[in-house]
matplotlib code that plots the C-alpha trace (Angstrom):
import matplotlib.pyplot as plt

x = [-1.0, 2.2, 5.1, 6.6, 4.9, 4.7, 8.7, 8.8, 6.5, 8.8, 11.7, 10.4, 8.7, 12.3, 14.2, 11.4, 11.8, 15.7, 15.4, 13.0, 12.7, 9.4, 6.7, 3.3, -0.5, -3.8, -7.1, -6.5, -10.3, -10.8, -9.8, -12.6, -11.6, -13.5, -13.8, -11.6, -10.0, -7.5, -5.1, -4.6, -1.3, 0.3, 4.4, 7.0, 9.3, 10.5, 11.1, 10.1, 6.5, 5.4, 7.7, 5.7, 2.4, 2.9, 4.7, 1.5, -1.6, -3.7, -4.7, -2.1, -1.6, -0.2, 1.9, 2.2, 5.4, 8.1, 9.3, 12.7, 13.3, 12.6, 16.1, 17.7, 18.9, 17.3, 15.0, 12.9, 12.9, 11.3, 9.0, 8.0, 7.4, 5.3, 3.3, 4.4, 3.4, 5.7, 4.1, 6.0, 6.3, 7.1, 10.0, 12.1, 14.2, 13.6, 9.8, 9.3, 6.6, 4.2, 4.1, 0.6, -0.4, 2.4, 0.2, -2.9, -2.2, -0.2, -4.1, -5.6, -3.8, -4.6, -7.7, -7.9, -6.0, -8.9, -11.7, -10.7, -11.1, -8.1, -6.5, -3.9, -2.2, -1.2, 0.7, -1.5, 0.8, 3.2, 6.7, 7.7, 8.9, 10.3, 7.5, 5.9, 2.4, 1.0, 1.6, -1.2, -2.8, -3.1, -5.7, -4.2, -6.2, -9.3, -9.1, -8.1, -11.1, -13.9, -11.8, -11.9, -15.8, -16.4, -14.8, -17.4, -20.2, -22.1, -19.4, -17.4, -13.9, -12.8, -10.5, -8.7, -6.7, -3.3, -0.9, 2.6, 4.1, 8.0, 9.2, 12.5, 12.4, 16.0, 16.7, 18.0, 15.8, 13.4, 9.5, 6.9, 2.8, 1.2, -2.7, -5.3, -8.2, -12.4, -12.9, -13.7, -17.8, -17.5, -21.0, -23.7, -23.1, -19.1, -19.8, -21.0, -20.3, -18.7, -20.9, -19.0, -19.6, -19.0, -17.5, -13.9, -14.5, -17.2, -14.9, -12.3, -14.4, -15.5, -11.5, -10.7, -13.9, -13.1, -9.4, -10.5, -11.8, -8.9, -7.6, -9.1, -8.8, -5.3, -5.4, -6.9, -5.0, -1.4, -2.4, -0.5, 0.6, 2.7, 6.3, 8.2, 8.5, 5.2, 4.8, 7.8, 5.9, 2.5, 4.4, 5.3, 2.3, 1.0, 4.3, 3.6, 0.3, 1.1, 3.7, 1.4, -1.3, 0.7, 2.6, -1.2, -2.2, 1.2, 1.3, 3.9, 2.5, 5.9, 7.4, 4.1, 3.3, 3.4, -0.5, -0.6, 1.8, -0.3, -3.7, -2.0, -0.7, -4.1, -6.0, -4.0, -3.7, -7.8, -7.6, -5.4, -6.9, -10.1, -9.5, -6.9, -10.0, -12.1, -9.2, -6.5, -4.4, -4.8, -3.3, -0.4, 0.2, 0.2, 2.4, 5.4, 4.9, 5.4, 8.5, 10.6, 9.6, 10.7, 13.5, 15.3, 14.4, 16.0, 19.1, 19.4, 18.2, 16.0, 12.0, 8.6, 8.4, 12.3, 11.5, 9.7, 11.3, 15.2, 15.4, 15.5, 19.2, 18.5, 21.1, 22.6, 26.1, 26.5, 26.2, 29.4, 31.2, 30.0, 32.6, 35.6, 33.6, 36.8, 39.2, 37.4, 34.3, 35.7, 37.3, 34.2, 31.5, 31.2, 33.3, 30.8, 30.3, 34.0, 33.9, 30.2, 32.3, 35.0, 32.7, 29.8, 31.1, 32.9, 30.2, 27.8, 30.2, 30.7, 26.3, 25.5, 28.6, 26.3, 23.5, 24.5, 27.2, 23.6, 21.2, 18.9, 16.9, 16.6, 13.5, 15.5, 18.4, 16.4, 15.7, 19.5, 20.1, 17.9, 18.5, 23.0, 22.2, 20.6, 23.7, 26.5, 26.0, 25.5, 27.7, 30.0, 28.9, 29.1, 33.0, 33.8, 33.3, 35.4, 37.9, 37.3, 37.3, 40.3, 42.1, 42.0, 43.1, 46.2, 45.9, 45.8, 48.9, 51.1, 49.5, 48.2, 46.4, 44.4, 41.0, 40.1, 36.7, 36.8, 32.5, 32.2, 34.4, 33.2, 29.6, 30.5, 32.4, 29.2, 26.3, 29.0, 28.7, 25.2, 24.2, 27.3, 25.7, 22.2, 24.1, 26.4, 23.3, 21.4, 24.4, 25.1, 21.5, 21.4, 24.9, 23.3, 19.9, 22.6, 24.7, 21.2, 19.9, 23.1, 23.6, 19.7, 19.9, 23.3, 21.3, 18.3, 21.1, 23.1, 20.0, 17.2, 15.6, 15.8, 13.8, 11.5, 11.0, 10.4, 7.7, 6.0, 5.8, 4.6, 2.0, 0.6, 0.9, -1.3, -3.7, -4.1, -4.4, -7.1, -8.6, -8.9, -10.1, -12.9, -16.4, -14.2, -14.7, -11.1, -9.7, -9.3, -9.7, -8.0, -6.7, -6.4, -2.3, -2.2, -2.8, -4.0, -6.2, -9.2]
y = [-11.7, -12.8, -11.8, -14.0, -14.3, -10.8, -10.9, -13.5, -12.2, -8.7, -10.5, -12.5, -9.0, -7.7, -10.3, -10.0, -6.5, -7.0, -9.4, -8.3, -5.2, -5.2, -7.1, -6.5, -8.0, -7.9, -9.5, -8.7, -8.1, -12.0, -12.2, -12.6, -9.8, -11.8, -16.3, -19.3, -20.0, -22.0, -20.8, -22.8, -21.9, -23.4, -23.7, -23.0, -21.2, -23.2, -21.3, -17.6, -18.7, -18.9, -16.0, -13.7, -15.0, -14.3, -11.0, -9.7, -11.8, -10.2, -12.3, -14.7, -17.7, -21.3, -23.1, -26.9, -27.5, -30.4, -31.7, -31.2, -27.9, -27.6, -28.3, -25.5, -23.2, -19.6, -20.8, -23.4, -20.3, -18.4, -21.4, -22.1, -18.3, -18.3, -21.4, -24.1, -27.7, -30.4, -32.3, -35.8, -37.1, -40.7, -39.2, -38.2, -39.8, -40.3, -40.2, -43.4, -46.0, -43.5, -40.7, -40.7, -40.5, -37.8, -36.0, -36.6, -35.1, -32.3, -31.4, -31.9, -28.6, -26.9, -27.7, -26.4, -23.0, -23.0, -23.9, -21.2, -18.4, -18.5, -19.0, -22.2, -22.4, -25.7, -26.3, -29.0, -30.5, -31.5, -30.5, -26.9, -27.6, -26.3, -27.9, -25.1, -27.6, -27.9, -31.5, -34.2, -32.7, -34.2, -34.6, -32.9, -29.8, -30.6, -33.4, -30.8, -28.6, -31.4, -31.3, -27.9, -28.0, -31.0, -28.8, -25.8, -27.3, -23.8, -22.0, -23.0, -22.1, -20.2, -21.7, -18.7, -19.8, -18.1, -17.4, -16.7, -15.3, -14.4, -12.7, -14.7, -16.7, -17.1, -13.4, -11.5, -8.0, -9.1, -8.5, -10.7, -10.8, -12.3, -12.4, -13.9, -15.1, -15.2, -17.9, -21.3, -22.3, -25.9, -27.0, -28.2, -31.8, -31.4, -28.3, -30.8, -31.1, -34.7, -37.1, -39.0, -42.9, -41.9, -45.0, -44.0, -44.5, -42.0, -39.7, -40.0, -39.7, -36.3, -35.5, -36.3, -34.5, -31.4, -31.6, -31.7, -28.6, -26.5, -28.0, -26.3, -23.4, -23.0, -24.0, -21.0, -18.9, -20.0, -20.7, -24.1, -24.8, -28.8, -26.8, -24.4, -23.4, -23.2, -20.8, -18.8, -18.8, -17.6, -14.7, -13.8, -13.6, -11.3, -8.7, -8.8, -7.9, -5.7, -3.3, -3.8, -2.1, 0.2, 1.5, 1.4, 3.7, 6.2, 5.7, 4.4, 2.7, 1.7, -1.4, -4.0, -3.9, -8.0, -7.5, -7.2, -9.7, -11.9, -10.6, -10.5, -14.1, -15.3, -13.8, -14.9, -18.8, -19.3, -17.4, -20.3, -23.3, -22.6, -21.9, -24.9, -26.8, -25.4, -24.9, -26.9, -26.7, -23.1, -22.3, -24.6, -23.0, -19.5, -21.8, -22.1, -19.2, -17.5, -19.8, -18.1, -14.6, -15.3, -17.5, -14.1, -11.5, -13.9, -14.2, -10.4, -10.0, -7.3, -8.0, -6.7, -3.1, -2.2, -3.1, 0.3, 3.3, 3.9, 2.8, 6.0, 6.1, 6.0, 8.3, 10.4, 10.8, 7.1, 6.9, 8.2, 7.2, 3.5, 3.2, 4.3, 2.9, -0.1, 2.2, 5.6, 4.8, 4.5, 8.1, 9.4, 7.9, 8.6, 7.0, 4.9, 3.2, 2.4, 0.8, -1.2, -2.8, -4.1, -5.2, -6.8, -7.6, -10.7, -12.1, -11.8, -14.0, -16.4, -16.5, -17.4, -20.3, -21.2, -21.1, -23.0, -25.8, -25.9, -26.3, -29.7, -27.8, -24.8, -23.8, -24.1, -21.5, -18.0, -20.0, -20.5, -16.7, -14.8, -17.8, -18.0, -14.3, -13.0, -13.7, -13.2, -10.0, -9.0, -10.6, -9.3, -5.8, -6.2, -7.5, -4.9, -2.1, -4.3, -4.3, -0.7, -0.2, -1.7, 0.1, 3.4, 2.4, 1.1, 4.0, 6.6, 3.9, 5.2, 8.7, 10.5, 13.1, 10.3, 11.0, 8.5, 7.1, 3.2, 2.9, 5.3, 4.4, 0.9, 2.1, 4.8, 1.8, -0.5, 2.0, 2.4, -1.2, -1.2, 2.0, 1.6, -2.2, -1.0, 2.1, -0.4, -2.5, 0.5, 2.0, -1.5, -1.5, 1.8, 1.1, -2.5, 0.1, 1.9, -0.6, -2.5, 1.3, 2.0, -1.6, -1.4, 1.8, 0.8, -2.3, -0.3, 1.5, -1.8, -4.2, -2.0, -4.6, -7.2, -4.6, -4.0, -7.3, -7.9, -5.3, -6.3, -10.0, -8.3, -6.4, -9.5, -11.8, -9.7, -9.2, -13.2, -13.1, -10.9, -12.6, -15.9, -13.7, -12.6, -13.4, -14.9, -14.2, -13.1, -12.2, -8.2, -5.9, -3.5, 0.2, 2.4, 2.9, -1.4, -2.2, -5.2, -4.0, -5.1]
z = [9.2, 10.6, 11.9, 10.2, 7.4, 6.9, 7.3, 4.2, 2.1, 2.2, 1.0, -1.8, -2.7, -3.3, -4.1, -7.0, -8.1, -8.2, -10.6, -12.9, -14.9, -14.7, -12.6, -14.6, -12.4, -13.8, -12.6, -9.0, -9.5, -10.0, -6.0, -3.6, -0.4, 1.6, 1.8, 1.6, -2.2, -4.3, -7.0, -9.2, -12.0, -14.5, -13.3, -15.9, -13.9, -10.7, -7.7, -9.8, -9.6, -6.2, -5.5, -8.1, -6.4, -3.4, -4.0, -6.1, -4.4, -2.2, 0.0, 2.3, 0.4, 1.9, -0.9, -1.2, -2.1, -3.1, 0.5, -0.4, -1.2, 2.7, 3.6, 1.3, 3.2, 3.5, 1.0, 3.7, 6.9, 3.4, 2.9, 6.2, 7.1, 4.4, 5.6, 2.8, 3.6, 2.0, -0.8, -1.9, -5.1, -6.0, -8.3, -5.4, -2.9, 0.1, 0.3, 2.3, 1.6, 3.7, 0.5, 0.4, 4.0, 4.4, 0.8, 2.5, 6.1, 3.6, 2.2, 5.3, 6.3, 3.6, 3.2, 6.9, 5.5, 2.9, 5.1, 7.6, 5.1, 3.7, 0.8, -0.3, -3.9, -6.2, -9.2, -10.0, -13.0, -10.0, -11.6, -13.5, -16.5, -19.5, -22.6, -24.2, -23.8, -20.0, -18.4, -17.1, -14.5, -11.3, -9.2, -5.4, -6.8, -6.9, -3.8, -1.9, -3.0, -2.0, 1.2, 1.8, 1.1, 3.3, 6.2, 5.7, 3.7, 4.0, 1.6, -1.2, -1.8, -5.4, -7.7, -8.8, -12.1, -12.5, -16.3, -15.5, -18.5, -18.9, -22.2, -21.6, -17.9, -17.2, -18.0, -15.2, -15.5, -17.9, -17.7, -16.2, -16.1, -13.2, -14.7, -12.1, -14.1, -12.7, -11.1, -12.0, -11.5, -11.6, -13.3, -10.5, -10.9, -9.7, -7.8, -4.9, -0.7, -0.8, 1.9, 4.5, 3.4, -0.3, -2.4, -3.5, -6.9, -7.1, -5.0, -7.6, -10.7, -9.1, -8.6, -12.5, -13.4, -12.1, -13.3, -16.4, -15.9, -13.9, -17.0, -19.7, -17.7, -17.0, -20.4, -22.2, -19.3, -20.7, -24.7, -24.3, -27.9, -28.7, -30.1, -29.5, -33.4, -33.5, -30.4, -31.5, -35.0, -33.3, -31.8, -35.0, -36.7, -33.8, -33.7, -38.2, -37.6, -34.9, -36.9, -41.1, -38.9, -36.5, -40.5, -42.1, -39.6, -39.3, -35.6, -33.4, -30.6, -28.7, -27.0, -26.1, -22.6, -21.2, -21.0, -23.8, -25.8, -23.6, -25.1, -28.8, -28.4, -27.7, -30.3, -32.8, -31.7, -30.9, -34.4, -36.0, -33.9, -35.3, -38.7, -38.3, -37.7, -40.9, -43.4, -42.6, -46.0, -46.2, -42.6, -43.5, -46.5, -44.7, -41.6, -44.5, -45.6, -42.4, -41.5, -44.5, -43.5, -39.6, -41.2, -43.3, -40.3, -37.7, -39.9, -39.8, -36.4, -37.4, -35.5, -37.9, -36.7, -37.3, -41.1, -41.3, -39.0, -38.5, -34.2, -32.2, -30.5, -26.9, -25.9, -29.5, -27.0, -26.4, -29.9, -31.0, -27.8, -29.0, -31.2, -28.0, -25.3, -25.1, -24.5, -23.0, -21.5, -17.6, -18.3, -19.7, -17.2, -13.5, -11.0, -9.4, -12.7, -12.4, -8.8, -9.4, -12.7, -11.0, -7.5, -9.7, -12.5, -11.8, -9.5, -12.0, -14.3, -11.2, -11.2, -14.3, -14.2, -11.0, -12.6, -15.8, -13.4, -10.8, -12.8, -13.6, -16.6, -18.3, -16.4, -13.0, -13.5, -12.7, -9.3, -9.4, -10.0, -7.6, -4.8, -5.3, -6.4, -3.5, -1.5, -2.8, -4.2, -0.4, 0.9, -1.3, -1.1, 2.8, 1.9, 0.1, 2.7, 5.1, 2.7, 2.7, 6.7, 7.2, 3.8, 6.1, 8.6, 7.4, 5.1, 8.6, 9.8, 7.5, 6.4, 10.1, 7.8, 6.5, 8.5, 10.7, 9.5, 9.2, 9.4, 7.3, 4.5, 4.5, 4.6, 1.6, -0.6, 0.4, -1.1, -4.3, -4.9, -4.3, -6.3, -8.4, -9.8, -10.2, -12.3, -14.5, -15.2, -16.8, -18.6, -20.8, -21.6, -23.2, -24.5, -26.2, -27.0, -29.1, -30.8, -32.0, -33.1, -35.1, -36.4, -37.9, -39.3, -41.7, -42.1, -43.7, -46.2, -46.9, -47.3, -49.4, -51.5, -49.0, -46.3, -49.4, -49.9, -46.6, -46.0, -49.7, -47.4, -44.2, -46.3, -47.9, -45.0, -43.2, -45.2, -45.6, -42.0, -41.7, -44.0, -41.8, -38.6, -40.6, -38.4, -35.2, -31.8, -31.0, -27.1, -27.0, -29.8, -31.7, -31.2, -32.9, -33.3, -34.0, -30.1, -29.1, -25.5, -23.4]

ax = plt.figure().add_subplot(projection="3d")
ax.plot(x, y, z, "-o")
ax.set_aspect("equal")
plt.show()
């Protein structure tokens, strides 16, 4: 790999690790170690999506990207560094009349990379979006596949679908999952090398049929739904089933990781669709009942598992400080937290405002936060260090006994800002968990009858859902403690 590619990818990895609390990766064994290939992925989260693939794919990847992004400072350097090629969309201003010709040139460059034994990646939907369903796929990925086959008839490129999943796609320090799925195996009539002189109509029909294959595999990878309401209800059913299983097994499986969440959702979604075909009226009745259960839980701000157990206080001593922290926390906790908050909180507030103002849609907020934060936070830390260094000079002029260490003062201040910011994030997370634990404990005592009613409803819904699932082929398997595992 070239030095520019390695440098760009290293920076992307640093940014991804800073933004997410945890990124899980599965299916790396599905990415071949040799030969060319094409990655096709869903596109729910702007520039975060290619960033996750670049940071975690074991092979070098060249992306097709919207041409206007190459003009953005820093981002343009990153994109050129990783070998991205411009894609010109009809909806963008300034694409010019030769848009198709330029796109064919870009696809040709990506096809050449694949034929040379490397990987390329496209988002076949064409644009990032906030819909719970997939948009209609463009045929660019299929045409790219056939161009690469024509350049190297001896080897068919691997087409790897990638599912990108987020627990809260715009939230800083959230969780994500990158799933590399098994390669698509086109049927024999599509697994062909294009011949010279064939009709454009035949080429378009073949590309459209391969696009349908890609769409089916991507749908299986991301579980699209027709509405966010239905999407939320499927997750509610997933959590309900997990919590009730754990209660009956007297187990405490803990917080599900992203892989379990996605697998559990896929299991519920597969069962829902199969029974919707065979028992539509019964499914609708259960859906209505589940919606009422969900509405009550949300009104109480509870999760399914919290109906059973008092949540553990993340830090018992913080439970005592909870009611005093606004007045006393910065006298009790280390000074580093004070420094981190004083310097970083105003920047964080500014960053949130920028992300709201600069984002055209919900799916752009994480991208804006990542890019703006990558500039604003380091600039702030450097600025604080410069002020500390100058402050040392001023103090020494007024008080000759002060050590002459402006460089050391600046470096220490910069580190305090960095480490203090990280410590502040950790403290805020623990404080939120503690506040929630106290609230849930009190709520379970004040609303005992309602909690008991919800537990009964959860148990009855569980029985109905299990009856629906009987005899169905569902992904994953149920562990003894209620978790869903592969």
